[in-house]
C-alpha positions as CSV (number, residue, x, y, z in Angstrom):
1,M,-0.1,0.3,0.1
2,N,1.2,3.5,-0.7
3,P,2.7,5.1,2.4
4,T,0.6,8.0,2.4
5,V,-2.5,6.2,1.8
6,E,-1.7,3.8,4.7
7,S,-1.0,6.8,6.9
8,T,-4.1,8.5,6.0
9,L,-6.2,5.0,6.7
10,T,-4.4,5.0,10.3
11,K,-5.2,8.5,11.2
12,V,-9.0,8.2,10.0
13,N,-9.1,4.8,11.7
14,E,-8.0,6.2,15.0
15,F,-10.4,8.9,14.7
16,L,-13.4,6.8,14.0
17,S,-12.2,4.2,16.6
18,Q,-12.9,6.2,19.7
19,S,-15.5,4.7,22.0
20,S,-17.5,7.6,21.5
21,L,-16.8,11.0,20.0
22,K,-17.3,14.2,21.7
23,A,-19.0,17.6,20.3
24,F,-17.2,20.5,20.2
25,V,-18.5,23.6,22.6
26,G,-16.5,26.8,23.7
27,G,-13.3,25.1,22.8
28,E,-13.7,22.1,24.7
29,W,-14.9,18.3,23.9
30,V,-17.9,17.4,25.6
31,A,-20.6,14.7,25.6
32,A,-24.3,15.3,26.0
33,T,-25.5,16.3,29.5
34,D,-27.9,13.2,29.7
35,G,-25.0,11.0,28.2
36,T,-26.9,9.7,25.2
37,T,-25.7,9.1,21.7
38,L,-26.6,8.1,18.2
39,T,-24.9,6.0,15.7
40,T,-23.6,7.2,12.2
41,R,-23.5,4.5,9.9
42,D,-21.4,3.8,6.4
43,P,-24.3,3.8,3.9
44,G,-22.0,1.6,1.5
45,T,-22.1,-1.2,4.1
46,G,-24.7,-0.2,6.5
47,A,-22.1,-0.9,9.5
48,P,-21.6,1.6,12.2
49,L,-19.1,4.1,12.1
50,A,-19.0,5.9,15.3
51,E,-21.1,7.1,18.2
52,V,-21.5,10.8,18.6
53,P,-23.5,12.8,21.3
54,A,-27.3,13.1,20.8
55,M,-27.5,16.6,22.4
56,G,-30.5,18.1,23.6
57,A,-31.7,22.0,24.4
58,Q,-29.5,22.4,27.6
59,D,-26.4,21.4,25.5
60,V,-27.5,23.8,22.4
61,D,-27.9,26.4,24.9
62,R,-24.4,25.8,26.4
63,A,-22.9,25.9,22.6
64,V,-25.2,29.3,22.0
65,R,-23.7,30.6,25.1
66,A,-20.2,30.0,24.4
67,A,-20.5,31.5,20.9
68,T,-22.0,34.6,22.5
69,H,-19.3,35.0,25.3
70,A,-16.3,34.5,22.2
71,F,-18.1,37.3,20.1
72,R,-18.3,39.7,23.2
73,S,-15.1,38.7,25.0
74,S,-12.5,37.1,22.7
75,G,-11.8,40.0,20.6
76,W,-12.7,38.2,17.6
77,A,-15.4,40.5,16.5
78,E,-13.2,43.6,16.8
79,M,-10.2,42.1,15.5
80,P,-8.7,43.9,12.0
81,P,-9.8,41.9,9.2
82,N,-6.2,41.2,8.4
83,E,-5.6,39.5,11.5
84,R,-8.6,37.7,11.8
85,G,-8.1,36.9,7.8
86,A,-4.6,35.2,9.1
87,L,-6.6,33.0,11.4
88,L,-9.2,31.7,8.8
89,H,-6.1,31.2,6.1
90,R,-4.8,28.8,9.1
91,L,-7.8,27.1,9.3
92,A,-8.0,26.9,5.3
93,D,-4.6,25.6,5.3
94,E,-5.1,23.1,7.9
95,V,-8.2,21.4,6.1
96,E,-6.3,21.6,2.9
97,K,-3.3,19.9,4.7
98,H,-5.9,17.1,6.2
99,K,-7.9,16.8,2.8
100,A,-7.2,13.2,2.4
101,I,-8.3,12.4,5.7
102,L,-11.5,14.6,5.6
103,A,-12.4,13.2,2.3
104,R,-12.2,9.8,3.5
105,I,-14.3,10.3,6.6
106,E,-16.5,12.3,4.3
107,A,-16.9,9.4,1.9
108,S,-17.6,6.8,4.4
109,D,-20.1,8.9,6.4
110,A,-22.2,10.0,3.2
111,G,-21.5,7.5,0.8
112,K,-19.7,9.9,-1.7
113,V,-17.2,8.8,-4.2
114,L,-13.9,9.4,-3.0
115,A,-13.1,11.6,-5.7
116,Q,-16.2,13.7,-5.0
117,A,-15.5,13.9,-1.4
118,E,-12.2,15.1,-2.1
119,G,-13.7,18.1,-4.4
120,D,-15.9,19.1,-1.6
121,I,-13.1,19.6,0.7
122,Q,-11.2,21.6,-1.5
123,N,-14.6,23.6,-2.2
124,F,-14.5,24.3,1.5
125,V,-10.8,25.8,1.4
126,D,-11.6,27.8,-1.7
127,T,-14.9,29.1,0.0
128,M,-13.1,30.2,2.8
129,R,-10.3,31.9,1.0
130,Y,-12.7,33.5,-1.3
131,F,-14.5,35.4,1.7
132,I,-11.4,36.1,3.6
133,E,-10.7,38.3,0.2
134,I,-13.8,39.9,0.6
135,S,-13.4,40.9,4.2
136,L,-9.9,42.5,3.5
137,H,-11.4,44.8,0.6
138,V,-14.9,45.4,1.7
139,Q,-15.7,49.2,2.6
140,R,-17.2,49.2,6.0
141,R,-17.8,52.8,6.4
142,T,-19.9,54.7,3.8
143,P,-19.9,58.5,4.4
144,L,-23.7,59.8,3.3
145,A,-24.3,63.3,1.8
146,V,-27.0,64.6,4.1
147,K,-27.5,68.4,4.3
148,G,-26.7,69.6,7.8
149,H,-25.3,66.5,9.2
150,E,-22.1,64.5,9.2
151,A,-23.4,61.1,8.5
152,S,-22.2,57.6,7.6
153,T,-23.1,53.9,7.8
154,V,-20.9,51.3,9.4
155,R,-21.2,47.5,8.3
156,I,-20.3,45.4,11.7
157,P,-20.9,41.6,12.4
158,W,-24.4,40.5,14.1
159,G,-23.0,37.9,17.0
160,P,-23.6,34.4,17.2
161,C,-24.9,32.5,14.2
162,G,-26.7,29.3,14.1
163,F,-26.5,26.9,11.1
164,I,-28.3,23.5,10.4
165,V,-26.7,21.7,7.2
166,P,-28.0,18.5,5.8
167,W,-26.3,15.1,4.9
168,N,-25.8,15.3,1.3
169,F,-22.7,17.9,1.1
170,P,-21.9,18.0,4.6
171,F,-18.5,19.6,4.7
172,L,-18.9,21.5,1.6
173,L,-22.1,23.0,2.9
174,V,-20.5,24.0,6.3
175,G,-18.0,26.0,4.2
176,W,-20.8,27.9,2.3
177,N,-22.3,28.7,5.3
178,I,-19.9,29.7,8.1
179,A,-17.0,31.2,5.8
180,P,-18.9,34.5,5.0
181,A,-20.2,34.6,8.8
182,L,-16.5,34.2,10.3
183,A,-14.8,36.3,7.8
184,A,-17.3,39.3,8.7
185,G,-16.5,38.5,13.0
186,N,-19.3,36.6,13.8
187,T,-19.2,33.3,15.8
188,V,-20.9,30.1,14.9
189,V,-22.7,27.1,16.0
190,I,-23.1,24.5,13.6
191,K,-25.7,21.5,13.8
192,P,-24.8,18.9,11.3
193,A,-27.3,16.3,9.9
194,E,-27.5,13.2,12.3
195,D,-26.7,11.1,9.5
196,T,-23.4,12.8,8.5
197,P,-21.7,14.6,11.6
198,L,-18.2,13.2,11.4
199,S,-16.5,15.9,9.0
200,T,-17.8,18.5,10.9
201,L,-16.4,17.3,14.3
202,Y,-13.0,16.9,12.6
203,L,-13.1,20.5,11.7
204,G,-13.5,21.4,15.4
205,Q,-10.1,19.9,15.7
206,L,-8.5,21.6,12.7
207,A,-10.0,25.1,14.5
208,Q,-7.9,24.1,17.7
209,K,-4.7,23.5,15.5
210,A,-5.4,26.6,13.6
211,G,-5.6,29.0,16.9
212,L,-9.0,30.1,16.5
213,P,-10.5,31.4,19.9
214,S,-12.6,29.1,21.9
215,G,-16.1,29.6,21.0
216,V,-15.9,30.9,17.9
217,I,-16.8,27.8,16.0
218,N,-19.1,25.3,18.1
219,V,-20.2,21.9,16.6
220,V,-23.4,20.4,18.3
221,T,-24.7,16.9,17.4
222,G,-27.8,15.2,17.5
223,Y,-31.3,14.6,16.1
224,G,-33.1,17.4,14.0
225,A,-36.0,17.2,16.5
226,T,-34.2,17.8,19.4
227,A,-30.9,19.6,19.0
228,G,-32.0,21.1,15.7
229,A,-35.1,22.5,16.8
230,A,-33.6,23.9,20.1
231,L,-30.9,25.9,17.8
232,A,-33.5,27.1,15.5
233,S,-35.3,28.5,18.6
234,H,-32.8,29.6,20.5
235,P,-33.4,33.5,21.4
236,G,-29.5,34.1,21.6
237,L,-28.8,33.7,18.0
238,K,-28.5,36.9,15.7
239,R,-28.9,35.1,12.6
240,M,-30.0,31.6,11.4
241,S,-29.5,29.2,8.5
242,F,-30.9,26.3,7.6
243,T,-30.3,23.9,4.5
244,G,-32.7,21.1,3.9
245,S,-36.2,20.4,3.0
246,P,-39.0,22.9,2.4
247,E,-40.9,20.9,5.1
248,V,-38.4,21.4,7.8
249,G,-37.4,24.7,6.5
250,R,-41.0,26.2,7.4
251,L,-40.4,24.9,10.9
252,V,-37.1,26.5,11.1
253,A,-38.7,29.8,9.8
254,E,-41.3,29.4,12.6
255,A,-39.0,29.1,15.2
256,S,-36.8,31.9,14.2
257,A,-39.9,34.3,13.6
258,R,-40.7,33.8,17.2
259,N,-37.3,35.6,18.1
260,L,-37.5,38.0,15.3
261,T,-34.2,36.2,14.0
262,P,-33.4,37.0,10.4
263,V,-33.3,33.3,8.6
264,K,-31.8,32.3,5.5
265,L,-33.2,29.1,4.1
266,E,-31.8,27.0,1.3
267,L,-34.4,24.4,0.4
268,G,-35.4,21.7,-2.2
269,G,-35.7,21.9,-6.1
270,K,-37.3,20.3,-9.0
271,G,-34.8,21.6,-11.6
272,A,-35.8,21.6,-15.2
273,A,-33.5,21.0,-18.5
274,V,-34.9,22.5,-21.4
275,I,-33.3,20.6,-24.5
276,F,-33.7,22.3,-27.9
277,D,-33.4,20.2,-31.0
278,D,-30.0,22.1,-32.2
279,V,-27.7,20.6,-29.5
280,D,-25.1,18.4,-29.8
281,L,-27.0,15.2,-28.4
282,D,-24.2,13.0,-27.5
283,A,-22.8,15.9,-25.3
284,T,-26.0,17.1,-24.0
285,A,-27.0,13.4,-22.8
286,A,-23.7,12.7,-21.1
287,K,-23.5,15.9,-19.2
288,L,-27.4,15.6,-17.6
289,V,-26.7,11.9,-17.1
290,G,-23.4,12.8,-15.3
291,A,-25.8,15.6,-13.5
292,I,-28.4,13.1,-12.3
293,T,-26.3,10.3,-11.4
294,F,-23.6,12.7,-9.3
295,H,-23.9,11.7,-5.7
296,T,-26.7,9.6,-6.7
297,G,-28.9,12.3,-7.5
298,Q,-28.9,13.7,-3.9
299,V,-28.5,17.1,-5.2
300,C,-31.2,19.9,-4.6
301,C,-30.4,22.0,-7.7
302,D,-30.3,18.8,-9.8
303,A,-32.2,18.8,-13.0
304,T,-34.8,16.2,-12.5
305,R,-37.4,17.4,-15.2
306,W,-35.9,16.9,-18.8
307,L,-37.9,18.9,-21.1
308,V,-37.1,17.6,-24.8
309,Q,-38.0,19.0,-27.9
310,R,-40.4,16.5,-29.7
311,S,-38.2,16.1,-32.9
312,I,-35.2,14.8,-30.9
313,Y,-37.1,13.1,-28.4
314,D,-36.4,9.4,-29.0
315,R,-33.0,9.7,-29.9
316,F,-32.3,11.3,-26.9
317,V,-33.9,9.1,-24.7
318,N,-32.4,6.5,-26.4
319,N,-28.7,7.8,-25.9
320,C,-29.7,8.6,-22.0
321,V,-31.1,5.1,-21.5
322,D,-27.8,3.5,-22.9
323,R,-25.5,5.8,-20.9
324,M,-27.6,5.3,-17.4
325,K,-27.4,1.4,-18.0
326,S,-23.7,1.6,-18.1
327,V,-23.2,3.4,-14.7
328,Q,-21.1,1.5,-12.5
329,V,-22.9,1.2,-9.3
330,G,-20.7,0.5,-6.1
331,Y,-19.2,1.1,-2.8
332,Q,-17.9,4.6,-2.7
333,L,-14.2,3.9,-1.8
334,D,-13.7,1.3,-4.7
335,P,-12.1,3.4,-7.5
336,A,-14.2,1.5,-10.1
337,T,-17.3,2.9,-8.5
338,Q,-19.3,5.7,-10.5
339,M,-22.4,5.9,-8.3
340,G,-22.4,4.9,-4.6
341,P,-25.2,4.5,-2.5
342,V,-27.7,6.8,-1.2
343,V,-27.1,8.0,2.6
344,S,-29.7,5.7,4.3
345,A,-32.1,2.8,4.1
346,K,-34.8,5.6,4.9
347,Q,-33.6,7.5,1.9
348,R,-33.3,4.1,-0.3
349,D,-36.9,3.5,0.6
350,R,-37.9,7.0,-0.6
351,V,-36.6,6.6,-3.8
352,L,-38.2,3.3,-4.5
353,R,-41.5,4.4,-3.4
354,Y,-41.3,7.4,-5.7
355,L,-41.1,5.1,-8.5
356,E,-43.8,3.0,-7.5
357,R,-46.1,6.0,-7.2
358,G,-44.9,7.4,-10.3
359,Q,-45.8,4.4,-12.2
360,A,-49.0,3.8,-10.5
361,E,-50.1,7.3,-11.6
362,G,-49.3,6.5,-15.3
363,A,-45.6,7.2,-15.9
364,E,-44.1,5.4,-18.5
365,L,-40.8,3.4,-17.4
366,L,-38.1,4.4,-19.8
367,L,-35.3,2.8,-17.5
368,A,-36.3,0.6,-14.7
369,G,-34.6,1.8,-11.5
370,G,-35.2,-0.2,-8.3
371,A,-32.7,-1.6,-5.5
372,A,-29.1,-2.4,-6.6
373,S,-27.0,-5.3,-5.1
374,V,-23.2,-4.8,-4.7
375,P,-21.4,-7.9,-3.8
376,G,-20.1,-8.0,-0.2
377,R,-21.6,-4.8,0.7
378,D,-24.8,-4.7,2.6
379,G,-25.5,-0.9,1.8
380,F,-28.1,1.4,0.5
381,Y,-27.9,1.1,-3.2
382,V,-30.3,1.9,-5.9
383,K,-30.0,2.1,-9.9
384,P,-30.6,5.2,-12.2
385,A,-34.0,5.2,-13.3
386,L,-36.0,7.3,-16.4
387,L,-39.6,8.1,-16.1
388,A,-42.0,9.8,-18.7
389,G,-45.3,11.4,-19.1
390,G,-47.4,14.5,-18.1
391,L,-46.3,16.9,-15.6
392,D,-48.8,16.2,-13.5
393,N,-47.6,13.0,-11.9
394,V,-46.3,13.0,-8.6
395,A,-42.8,11.8,-9.5
396,A,-42.5,15.0,-11.9
397,R,-43.7,17.5,-9.2
398,E,-42.2,16.2,-5.8
399,E,-38.7,16.1,-4.9
400,I,-37.1,12.3,-5.2
401,F,-33.6,13.1,-4.2
402,G,-32.4,10.2,-6.1
403,P,-30.8,9.1,-9.4
404,V,-34.6,9.4,-11.0
405,A,-35.0,11.9,-13.9
406,Y,-38.5,12.4,-15.3
407,L,-38.9,13.3,-19.3
408,T,-41.6,15.0,-21.4
409,P,-41.7,16.4,-25.0
410,F,-42.2,19.9,-26.3
411,D,-42.8,21.5,-29.4
412,S,-42.4,25.4,-29.1
413,E,-40.3,27.5,-27.2
414,A,-43.3,29.1,-25.2
415,Q,-44.5,25.7,-24.4
416,A,-41.0,24.7,-23.0
417,I,-40.9,28.1,-20.7
418,S,-44.5,26.9,-19.3
419,L,-43.6,23.5,-18.6
420,A,-40.4,24.4,-16.8
421,N,-42.3,27.1,-14.8
422,D,-45.1,24.9,-13.6
423,T,-43.6,23.9,-10.5
424,D,-43.8,25.2,-7.0
425,Y,-40.2,25.0,-6.5
426,G,-37.5,27.7,-8.0
427,L,-34.2,26.8,-7.3
428,A,-32.2,26.1,-10.8
429,N,-32.9,25.2,-14.2
430,S,-30.9,24.8,-17.3
431,V,-31.1,25.4,-21.1
432,W,-29.6,23.6,-23.9
433,S,-29.1,25.2,-27.4
434,A,-26.7,26.3,-29.8
435,D,-28.6,29.4,-30.5
436,L,-27.3,31.4,-27.6
437,D,-29.7,34.2,-28.1
438,R,-32.4,32.0,-27.6
439,A,-30.6,30.3,-24.5
440,R,-30.5,33.6,-22.9
441,R,-34.2,34.7,-23.8
442,V,-35.3,31.2,-22.3
443,A,-33.0,31.5,-19.4
444,E,-34.2,35.1,-18.4
445,R,-37.7,33.8,-18.3
446,M,-37.3,31.0,-15.8
447,V,-39.0,31.5,-12.6
448,A,-36.2,30.4,-10.1
449,G,-33.1,31.8,-8.6
450,N,-30.7,30.2,-11.1
451,S,-30.4,29.6,-14.7
452,W,-27.6,27.8,-16.5
453,I,-26.8,27.7,-20.3
454,N,-25.6,24.6,-21.7
455,A,-24.2,23.2,-18.4
456,H,-25.9,22.3,-14.9
457,N,-24.6,22.5,-11.3
458,V,-22.5,25.4,-11.8
459,F,-21.4,27.1,-8.8
460,A,-18.6,29.7,-9.1
461,H,-17.6,31.8,-6.3
462,G,-18.8,35.4,-7.0
463,V,-22.0,34.4,-8.6
464,P,-25.0,34.5,-6.5
465,Y,-26.7,31.3,-5.7
466,A,-30.3,31.3,-4.0
467,G,-33.7,29.8,-4.2
468,I,-37.4,31.6,-4.4
469,N,-40.6,30.1,-3.8
470,K,-40.7,26.5,-2.3
471,S,-36.8,26.4,-2.8
472,G,-35.8,29.3,-0.1
473,M,-35.9,32.8,1.1
474,G,-33.3,35.4,2.7
475,G,-30.7,35.6,0.7
476,G,-28.2,33.3,-1.3
477,V,-24.6,32.1,-1.0
478,L,-21.1,32.4,-2.6
479,S,-21.2,36.2,-3.4
480,F,-20.4,39.4,-2.0
481,E,-23.9,39.9,-1.2
482,T,-23.7,36.7,1.1
483,Y,-20.8,38.4,3.1
484,L,-23.1,41.6,3.4
485,D,-25.7,39.2,4.8
486,Y,-23.5,38.5,7.8
487,T,-22.9,42.3,8.6
488,R,-25.6,44.7,9.9
489,G,-25.9,48.6,9.1
490,L,-25.2,50.9,11.8
491,S,-26.1,54.7,10.9
492,V,-23.6,57.1,12.9
493,V,-24.9,61.0,12.6
494,R,-23.8,64.2,13.9
495,P,-25.8,67.2,13.2
496,L,-23.7,70.3,12.1
C-alpha cells in the first residue's frame, strides 16, 4: 500500500475508533448532558462508523452561550480584518493539509465517491479563502451626503449565528455557510445532520490547531427534532441558516420568527433542463446523465425534469438510457465506482417508493431503477431510473432526491418555458441550445434563482446562488452579497 494512503487510513481509523466522539463547544470536547449518543453508519455497508452525542436543548444553550461569550469577549469581532483573515487562512490551510483524511471520513459517512468527497473538501478551502479576500477589501464605513449632518453607515458583525446543514454535502455546505459569517467577525454554532456529523466534528480539531479563539466555532450533534429544533428556536442567536427540505425549512422559519431572528433558507428543488433540437445530442445527454447520477442524485439543484424538443425526443431518450445502463454502481471507496449508495435505508426506500407511485399514476418506465445489489456490501444502493409522461405525475412534481429523471416532450419555445415554470419550486434550471440568443431569452424567463446555459450545477465563487418560492428565502450564498448578509448596518450621525 502507498505509505501516504496507509498513513491516511491509520489517522481515519484512529478518529473513528474512539469509543464515543465528543461535540465541540467553547473550545472543549463534551458529551451530551444526559450521556445519550447516536450511531452514524457507512451507507455502503450499513455498518456502524461512530458514536456521537445526541445533544438536547441544554447542550445547545451551552453552545450558543459559548458563541456569545466569544463574540463579546475574545476579541474576534473587533479584530482587524487582516488578523482575523490570517487565522482563517490557517484554518483553510489545516483543512487542505488534512484533505485526504477529511475526504475519506466524508466518503465513509455520506456515501460519496472518494473523488467527489475530495472535491468537496477543496471547495471548503476555496470558499473560505474567497470570503477572507472579500473581508479584506470591503468598505465598512460609507459616508452619506446629508445636508446639515455628518453621517455615515458602518457595517458590523451580528453576533452568534446558527447553522443547520444537511447530509448530502456536509463539509462543502459547512464552508458555504460559516465562511462568510466568520470572515465578517461573527461566531458560529453548527448542527450537522445526524446521518453525517463526522467531518464537521473533525473541523473542530482543525480549528484548535489553527488557533481560533475558543467558542468562535462550536459543533453540536444530535437529532433534528431535538438539537436542531433547540438551535432554531434559541433566542440568543442573531442570525439563523438552514439547508434542507422545505417541510423542515418552514419549521425553522417559524421558530426563528418567534425571536425575530433573520433566517436564510436554502431548500429543495425540482429543476428543469430544457433541451432544444439544435444541441450536440451526445454531449448534452452525457452531461445530464452525469448530473443526475452525481452523488446518486442527492442534489437539491439537480435537473430532474428533462423537457426535450419533440423532434429529437426518441433519440435523446435512447442515448440517455444507454448511458445510464452503463453507470457502475458500487461501494464509494472502490476506485471503479461511478455512483455510490444513497445515504440511508430511509432514503433508499423514499426513492423506490416514488418510482412505484410514479408508475401507479401512469408514468412510462423508460429505464427501470429499483434496488441495486453490490457483492459483499449490504448498503443502500439504487439503480438510475428514467420515467416519462405528463408533468402532473407525482414523480414530476415532488422532489425525489435520487438518480431519477422525468422526461416529457415539447413543441415550441413558449411551451418549454411554460412547462419549466409549472412547479412550486424555484431553485435552478438549465437551457441547452446552440442558439445562444434563444438560450439567454429562455434562461431569463425561468422562475427560479438560477439559470444555467449548456451546463447544469455551476457554482462559481462570486455568482449569487439562491432559491425562490418553495426553494428558499432570505438571501443566497457564494457572493459578495452573502458576506453583507452577515453584517448589519449602523447609522452614525452628528448634526452640524
